[in-house]
DOMINU-773027 format. One record per residue (C-alpha): residue in three letters; residue number from 1; y, x, z; chain. Coordinates in nm, 3 decimals, padded with zeros to 5 digits. Each point is the difference from the previous one (the first is absolute). Layout:
<atoms>
<atom r="ALA" k="NUM" yy="Y" xx="X" zz="Z" c="A"/>
...
</atoms>
This chain:
<atoms>
<atom r="MET" k="1" yy="-00.154" xx="12.434" zz="-03.785" c="A"/>
<atom r="VAL" k="2" yy="-00.011" xx="-00.304" zz="00.229" c="A"/>
<atom r="ASP" k="3" yy="-00.329" xx="-00.192" zz="-00.012" c="A"/>
<atom r="TYR" k="4" yy="-00.048" xx="-00.371" zz="-00.065" c="A"/>
<atom r="ASN" k="5" yy="-00.042" xx="-00.077" zz="00.371" c="A"/>
<atom r="GLY" k="6" yy="00.346" xx="00.140" zz="00.070" c="A"/>
<atom r="LYS" k="7" yy="00.150" xx="-00.235" zz="-00.258" c="A"/>
<atom r="ILE" k="8" yy="-00.180" xx="-00.300" zz="00.151" c="A"/>
<atom r="GLN" k="9" yy="00.114" xx="00.094" zz="00.352" c="A"/>
<atom r="LEU" k="10" yy="00.364" xx="00.023" zz="-00.108" c="A"/>
<atom r="ARG" k="11" yy="-00.017" xx="-00.338" zz="-00.174" c="A"/>
<atom r="GLN" k="12" yy="-00.157" xx="-00.153" zz="00.311" c="A"/>
<atom r="GLY" k="13" yy="00.277" xx="00.155" zz="00.206" c="A"/>
<atom r="LEU" k="14" yy="00.269" xx="-00.144" zz="-00.225" c="A"/>
<atom r="LEU" k="15" yy="-00.154" xx="-00.349" zz="00.025" c="A"/>
<atom r="VAL" k="16" yy="-00.012" xx="00.026" zz="00.378" c="A"/>
<atom r="SER" k="17" yy="00.365" xx="00.109" zz="00.008" c="A"/>
<atom r="VAL" k="18" yy="00.106" xx="-00.311" zz="-00.191" c="A"/>
<atom r="LEU" k="19" yy="-00.196" xx="-00.222" zz="00.238" c="A"/>
<atom r="LEU" k="20" yy="00.148" xx="00.178" zz="00.300" c="A"/>
<atom r="LEU" k="21" yy="00.356" xx="-00.047" zz="-00.123" c="A"/>
<atom r="VAL" k="22" yy="-00.063" xx="-00.371" zz="-00.026" c="A"/>
<atom r="GLN" k="23" yy="-00.191" xx="-00.045" zz="00.327" c="A"/>
<atom r="LEU" k="24" yy="00.135" xx="00.265" zz="00.233" c="A"/>
<atom r="GLY" k="25" yy="00.300" xx="00.089" zz="00.202" c="A"/>
<atom r="GLN" k="26" yy="00.046" xx="00.375" zz="00.023" c="A"/>
<atom r="GLY" k="27" yy="-00.277" xx="00.169" zz="00.199" c="A"/>
<atom r="GLN" k="28" yy="-00.195" xx="-00.320" zz="00.068" c="A"/>
<atom r="THR" k="29" yy="-00.368" xx="-00.069" zz="-00.061" c="A"/>
<atom r="VAL" k="30" yy="-00.149" xx="-00.241" zz="-00.251" c="A"/>
<atom r="LYS" k="31" yy="-00.290" xx="-00.219" zz="00.118" c="A"/>
<atom r="ASP" k="32" yy="-00.186" xx="-00.184" zz="-00.274" c="A"/>
<atom r="ARG" k="33" yy="-00.274" xx="-00.119" zz="00.237" c="A"/>
<atom r="LYS" k="34" yy="00.015" xx="-00.136" zz="00.350" c="A"/>
<atom r="ASP" k="35" yy="-00.217" xx="00.283" zz="00.132" c="A"/>
<atom r="ALA" k="36" yy="00.160" xx="00.276" zz="-00.210" c="A"/>
<atom r="PRO" k="37" yy="00.070" xx="00.321" zz="00.192" c="A"/>
<atom r="SER" k="38" yy="00.360" xx="00.060" zz="00.101" c="A"/>
<atom r="VAL" k="39" yy="00.126" xx="00.345" zz="-00.098" c="A"/>
<atom r="ILE" k="40" yy="00.343" xx="00.163" zz="00.001" c="A"/>
<atom r="CYS" k="41" yy="00.082" xx="00.287" zz="-00.239" c="A"/>
<atom r="ALA" k="42" yy="00.280" xx="00.250" zz="00.054" c="A"/>
<atom r="VAL" k="43" yy="00.124" xx="00.304" zz="-00.193" c="A"/>
<atom r="ARG" k="44" yy="00.253" xx="00.271" zz="00.077" c="A"/>
<atom r="THR" k="45" yy="00.115" xx="00.307" zz="-00.187" c="A"/>
<atom r="GLU" k="46" yy="00.032" xx="00.355" zz="00.126" c="A"/>
<atom r="ARG" k="47" yy="00.327" xx="00.036" zz="-00.188" c="A"/>
<atom r="LYS" k="48" yy="00.246" xx="-00.251" zz="-00.144" c="A"/>
<atom r="ASP" k="49" yy="00.080" xx="00.225" zz="-00.298" c="A"/>
<atom r="TRP" k="50" yy="-00.285" xx="00.078" zz="-00.241" c="A"/>
<atom r="SER" k="51" yy="00.009" xx="00.281" zz="-00.251" c="A"/>
<atom r="PRO" k="52" yy="-00.252" xx="00.178" zz="-00.223" c="A"/>
<atom r="THR" k="53" yy="00.033" xx="00.318" zz="00.208" c="A"/>
<atom r="LYS" k="54" yy="-00.123" xx="-00.149" zz="00.330" c="A"/>
<atom r="PRO" k="55" yy="-00.300" xx="-00.217" zz="00.099" c="A"/>
<atom r="SER" k="56" yy="00.066" xx="-00.375" zz="00.015" c="A"/>
<atom r="ILE" k="57" yy="-00.200" xx="-00.064" zz="00.317" c="A"/>
<atom r="LEU" k="58" yy="-00.073" xx="-00.356" zz="00.115" c="A"/>
<atom r="TYR" k="59" yy="-00.153" xx="-00.132" zz="00.321" c="A"/>
<atom r="VAL" k="60" yy="-00.186" xx="-00.332" zz="-00.010" c="A"/>
<atom r="THR" k="61" yy="-00.117" xx="-00.205" zz="00.299" c="A"/>
<atom r="VAL" k="62" yy="-00.239" xx="-00.293" zz="-00.024" c="A"/>
<atom r="GLU" k="63" yy="-00.018" xx="-00.197" zz="00.325" c="A"/>
<atom r="SER" k="64" yy="-00.227" xx="-00.287" zz="00.103" c="A"/>
<atom r="PHE" k="65" yy="00.160" xx="-00.311" zz="00.147" c="A"/>
<atom r="SER" k="66" yy="-00.331" xx="-00.184" zz="00.014" c="A"/>
<atom r="ASP" k="67" yy="-00.191" xx="-00.089" zz="00.316" c="A"/>
<atom r="SER" k="68" yy="-00.327" xx="00.056" zz="-00.188" c="A"/>
<atom r="PRO" k="69" yy="-00.149" xx="00.324" zz="-00.137" c="A"/>
<atom r="MET" k="70" yy="00.052" xx="00.052" zz="-00.373" c="A"/>
<atom r="GLU" k="71" yy="-00.105" xx="00.234" zz="-00.276" c="A"/>
<atom r="ILE" k="72" yy="00.218" xx="00.003" zz="-00.311" c="A"/>
<atom r="PRO" k="73" yy="00.034" xx="00.225" zz="-00.307" c="A"/>
<atom r="LEU" k="74" yy="00.311" xx="00.211" zz="-00.041" c="A"/>
<atom r="TRP" k="75" yy="00.101" xx="-00.132" zz="-00.342" c="A"/>
<atom r="SER" k="76" yy="00.366" xx="00.085" zz="-00.036" c="A"/>
<atom r="HIS" k="77" yy="00.288" xx="00.110" zz="-00.219" c="A"/>
<atom r="LEU" k="78" yy="00.364" xx="00.109" zz="00.023" c="A"/>
<atom r="SER" k="79" yy="00.300" xx="-00.147" zz="-00.175" c="A"/>
<atom r="LEU" k="80" yy="00.343" xx="00.151" zz="-00.063" c="A"/>
<atom r="ALA" k="81" yy="00.274" xx="-00.244" zz="-00.098" c="A"/>
<atom r="PRO" k="82" yy="00.350" xx="00.106" zz="-00.109" c="A"/>
<atom r="ALA" k="83" yy="00.270" xx="-00.080" zz="00.256" c="A"/>
<atom r="SER" k="84" yy="00.378" xx="00.014" zz="00.001" c="A"/>
<atom r="PRO" k="85" yy="00.151" xx="00.292" zz="00.193" c="A"/>
<atom r="THR" k="86" yy="00.300" xx="-00.219" zz="00.084" c="A"/>
<atom r="GLY" k="87" yy="-00.205" xx="-00.287" zz="00.138" c="A"/>
<atom r="SER" k="88" yy="00.103" xx="-00.241" zz="-00.276" c="A"/>
<atom r="PRO" k="89" yy="-00.297" xx="-00.184" zz="-00.151" c="A"/>
<atom r="LEU" k="90" yy="-00.152" xx="00.121" zz="-00.324" c="A"/>
<atom r="SER" k="91" yy="-00.096" xx="-00.240" zz="-00.275" c="A"/>
<atom r="GLN" k="92" yy="-00.360" xx="-00.123" zz="00.014" c="A"/>
<atom r="GLN" k="93" yy="-00.054" xx="00.132" zz="-00.352" c="A"/>
<atom r="LEU" k="94" yy="00.099" xx="00.351" zz="00.105" c="A"/>
<atom r="LYS" k="95" yy="-00.230" xx="-00.017" zz="00.302" c="A"/>
<atom r="ASP" k="96" yy="-00.291" xx="-00.128" zz="-00.208" c="A"/>
<atom r="THR" k="97" yy="00.032" xx="00.252" zz="-00.282" c="A"/>
<atom r="GLY" k="98" yy="00.063" xx="00.296" zz="00.229" c="A"/>
<atom r="ARG" k="99" yy="-00.267" xx="-00.078" zz="00.263" c="A"/>
<atom r="LEU" k="100" yy="-00.269" xx="00.268" zz="00.033" c="A"/>
<atom r="GLY" k="101" yy="-00.350" xx="-00.034" zz="00.141" c="A"/>
<atom r="ALA" k="102" yy="-00.290" xx="00.225" zz="00.097" c="A"/>
<atom r="SER" k="103" yy="-00.347" xx="-00.072" zz="00.135" c="A"/>
<atom r="VAL" k="104" yy="-00.065" xx="00.188" zz="00.323" c="A"/>
<atom r="ASP" k="105" yy="-00.297" xx="00.221" zz="-00.085" c="A"/>
<atom r="ALA" k="106" yy="-00.237" xx="00.037" zz="00.295" c="A"/>
<atom r="SER" k="107" yy="-00.042" xx="00.368" zz="-00.083" c="A"/>
<atom r="ALA" k="108" yy="00.372" xx="00.059" zz="00.065" c="A"/>
<atom r="LEU" k="109" yy="-00.008" xx="-00.147" zz="00.352" c="A"/>
<atom r="HIS" k="110" yy="-00.029" xx="00.205" zz="00.316" c="A"/>
<atom r="SER" k="111" yy="-00.097" xx="-00.191" zz="00.314" c="A"/>
<atom r="LEU" k="112" yy="00.209" xx="00.056" zz="00.312" c="A"/>
<atom r="SER" k="113" yy="-00.222" xx="-00.220" zz="00.214" c="A"/>
<atom r="PRO" k="114" yy="-00.226" xx="00.161" zz="00.261" c="A"/>
<atom r="ALA" k="115" yy="-00.348" xx="00.085" zz="-00.123" c="A"/>
<atom r="SER" k="116" yy="-00.162" xx="-00.336" zz="00.074" c="A"/>
<atom r="SER" k="117" yy="-00.138" xx="-00.306" zz="-00.170" c="A"/>
<atom r="THR" k="118" yy="00.346" xx="-00.126" zz="-00.099" c="A"/>
<atom r="VAL" k="119" yy="-00.012" xx="00.155" zz="-00.347" c="A"/>
<atom r="THR" k="120" yy="-00.316" xx="00.016" zz="-00.208" c="A"/>
<atom r="SER" k="121" yy="-00.012" xx="00.140" zz="-00.350" c="A"/>
<atom r="ASN" k="122" yy="-00.232" xx="00.040" zz="-00.295" c="A"/>
<atom r="LEU" k="123" yy="-00.245" xx="-00.260" zz="00.129" c="A"/>
<atom r="LYS" k="124" yy="-00.090" xx="-00.099" zz="-00.355" c="A"/>
<atom r="GLY" k="125" yy="00.031" xx="00.346" zz="-00.148" c="A"/>
<atom r="ASP" k="126" yy="00.324" xx="-00.094" zz="-00.177" c="A"/>
<atom r="GLY" k="127" yy="00.245" xx="00.175" zz="00.233" c="A"/>
<atom r="SER" k="128" yy="00.141" xx="-00.332" zz="00.126" c="A"/>
<atom r="ILE" k="129" yy="00.132" xx="-00.044" zz="00.354" c="A"/>
<atom r="ARG" k="130" yy="-00.068" xx="-00.287" zz="00.241" c="A"/>
<atom r="LEU" k="131" yy="00.175" xx="-00.066" zz="00.329" c="A"/>
<atom r="ARG" k="132" yy="-00.200" xx="-00.117" zz="00.301" c="A"/>
<atom r="LEU" k="133" yy="00.250" xx="-00.140" zz="00.250" c="A"/>
<atom r="ILE" k="134" yy="-00.176" xx="-00.124" zz="00.313" c="A"/>
<atom r="HIS" k="135" yy="00.285" xx="-00.095" zz="00.233" c="A"/>
<atom r="LYS" k="136" yy="00.335" xx="-00.172" zz="-00.041" c="A"/>
<atom r="GLY" k="137" yy="00.266" xx="00.269" zz="-00.026" c="A"/>
<atom r="GLU" k="138" yy="-00.241" xx="00.262" zz="-00.133" c="A"/>
<atom r="LYS" k="139" yy="00.157" xx="00.211" zz="-00.273" c="A"/>
<atom r="ALA" k="140" yy="-00.105" xx="00.216" zz="-00.292" c="A"/>
<atom r="ASN" k="141" yy="00.255" xx="00.265" zz="-00.103" c="A"/>
<atom r="PHE" k="142" yy="00.016" xx="00.191" zz="-00.326" c="A"/>
<atom r="THR" k="143" yy="00.224" xx="00.247" zz="-00.175" c="A"/>
<atom r="PHE" k="144" yy="00.024" xx="00.105" zz="-00.365" c="A"/>
<atom r="ASP" k="145" yy="00.236" xx="00.142" zz="-00.260" c="A"/>
<atom r="ALA" k="146" yy="00.140" xx="-00.262" zz="-00.238" c="A"/>
<atom r="ASP" k="147" yy="00.007" xx="00.261" zz="-00.276" c="A"/>
<atom r="ASP" k="148" yy="-00.380" xx="00.027" zz="00.020" c="A"/>
<atom r="LEU" k="149" yy="-00.028" xx="-00.356" zz="-00.136" c="A"/>
<atom r="ILE" k="150" yy="00.013" xx="-00.118" zz="-00.360" c="A"/>
<atom r="TRP" k="151" yy="00.308" xx="-00.208" zz="-00.080" c="A"/>
<atom r="ASP" k="152" yy="00.139" xx="-00.221" zz="-00.276" c="A"/>
<atom r="PHE" k="153" yy="00.238" xx="-00.288" zz="-00.056" c="A"/>
<atom r="GLU" k="154" yy="-00.154" xx="-00.325" zz="00.120" c="A"/>
<atom r="ALA" k="155" yy="00.139" xx="-00.189" zz="-00.299" c="A"/>
<atom r="VAL" k="156" yy="-00.208" xx="00.194" zz="-00.255" c="A"/>
<atom r="SER" k="157" yy="-00.364" xx="-00.069" zz="-00.086" c="A"/>
<atom r="ARG" k="158" yy="-00.155" xx="00.344" zz="-00.036" c="A"/>
<atom r="THR" k="159" yy="-00.219" xx="00.229" zz="00.202" c="A"/>
<atom r="PRO" k="160" yy="00.219" xx="00.179" zz="00.260" c="A"/>
<atom r="ALA" k="161" yy="00.007" xx="00.374" zz="-00.067" c="A"/>
<atom r="LEU" k="162" yy="00.333" xx="00.132" zz="00.129" c="A"/>
<atom r="LYS" k="163" yy="00.112" xx="00.201" zz="00.300" c="A"/>
<atom r="LEU" k="164" yy="00.272" xx="-00.141" zz="00.221" c="A"/>
<atom r="PHE" k="165" yy="00.286" xx="00.227" zz="-00.098" c="A"/>
<atom r="SER" k="166" yy="-00.077" xx="-00.019" zz="-00.370" c="A"/>
<atom r="VAL" k="167" yy="00.054" xx="-00.377" zz="-00.002" c="A"/>
<atom r="ALA" k="168" yy="00.240" xx="-00.074" zz="00.290" c="A"/>
<atom r="LYS" k="169" yy="00.363" xx="00.047" zz="-00.096" c="A"/>
<atom r="PRO" k="170" yy="00.242" xx="00.135" zz="00.262" c="A"/>
<atom r="GLY" k="171" yy="00.144" xx="-00.279" zz="00.210" c="A"/>
<atom r="VAL" k="172" yy="-00.049" xx="-00.226" zz="00.301" c="A"/>
<atom r="TYR" k="173" yy="-00.327" xx="-00.188" zz="00.045" c="A"/>
<atom r="ASP" k="174" yy="-00.176" xx="-00.236" zz="00.240" c="A"/>
<atom r="LEU" k="175" yy="-00.353" xx="00.116" zz="00.082" c="A"/>
<atom r="GLN" k="176" yy="-00.278" xx="-00.236" zz="00.116" c="A"/>
<atom r="PHE" k="177" yy="-00.367" xx="00.036" zz="00.090" c="A"/>
<atom r="HIS" k="178" yy="-00.226" xx="-00.287" zz="-00.107" c="A"/>
<atom r="MET" k="179" yy="-00.357" xx="-00.061" zz="00.116" c="A"/>
<atom r="TRP" k="180" yy="-00.252" xx="-00.274" zz="-00.068" c="A"/>
<atom r="TRP" k="181" yy="-00.359" xx="-00.089" zz="00.086" c="A"/>
<atom r="GLU" k="182" yy="-00.246" xx="-00.282" zz="-00.065" c="A"/>
<atom r="THR" k="183" yy="00.175" xx="-00.259" zz="00.220" c="A"/>
<atom r="GLY" k="184" yy="00.363" xx="00.105" zz="00.020" c="A"/>
<atom r="ALA" k="185" yy="00.275" xx="00.249" zz="-00.067" c="A"/>
<atom r="CYS" k="186" yy="00.301" xx="00.165" zz="00.159" c="A"/>
<atom r="GLU" k="187" yy="00.300" xx="00.207" zz="-00.097" c="A"/>
<atom r="SER" k="188" yy="00.227" xx="00.230" zz="00.193" c="A"/>
<atom r="ALA" k="189" yy="00.370" xx="-00.034" zz="00.054" c="A"/>
<atom r="LYS" k="190" yy="00.214" xx="00.169" zz="-00.263" c="A"/>
<atom r="VAL" k="191" yy="00.104" xx="00.361" zz="00.050" c="A"/>
<atom r="ARG" k="192" yy="00.318" xx="00.117" zz="-00.175" c="A"/>
<atom r="LEU" k="193" yy="-00.015" xx="00.347" zz="-00.155" c="A"/>
<atom r="THR" k="194" yy="00.173" xx="00.210" zz="-00.265" c="A"/>
<atom r="ILE" k="195" yy="-00.164" xx="00.190" zz="-00.282" c="A"/>
<atom r="LEU" k="196" yy="00.205" xx="00.309" zz="-00.075" c="A"/>
<atom r="PRO" k="197" yy="00.035" xx="00.162" zz="-00.342" c="A"/>
<atom r="ASP" k="198" yy="-00.200" xx="00.311" zz="-00.067" c="A"/>
<atom r="LYS" k="199" yy="00.212" xx="00.311" zz="00.048" c="A"/>
<atom r="PRO" k="200" yy="00.038" xx="00.206" zz="-00.318" c="A"/>
<atom r="LYS" k="201" yy="-00.178" xx="00.332" zz="00.005" c="A"/>
<atom r="LYS" k="202" yy="00.223" xx="00.300" zz="00.053" c="A"/>
<atom r="LYS" k="203" yy="00.020" xx="00.233" zz="-00.295" c="A"/>
</atoms>
């Protein structure tokens, strides 16, 4: 069962996503203060076709574009929005009702950064991760399996408790990584992928 904190994190993530859609161009950084740190987020997938029989591996990069050192929490979530395989636009209602979200649990992340001060974890005993980016251009890199997260439709108001392939219908989706901190937020560019139907078991 997902705890209360997980529900709060997902709701915070959904609120940030709405703000980002209003304030951002794709892949840009929000600054809500003059001295807010400038950060770029990026995500890529190991495979463009996801299925229940293979890991759905993601690679996330968080890069500093600030001239000053910064330390920010890795508060983040993923979104999967239905997309048209033909390129024709879908109705906003279909996108809204079919959009999935999942908080990125710190316990599911595996750091790809060198063993240094870039990534610190569990400072408060809560398993949380903070990024310490000293120089402009410094990066923190992570990988994780999207199926290790807890998913649900963003339009519903209930505690998320579903695995990816139990809630995501086969089809084409746009994936995005969203991150926020005390003074700003960022989101990645969209990544197009296809969720394949589960193959029936052979008798």
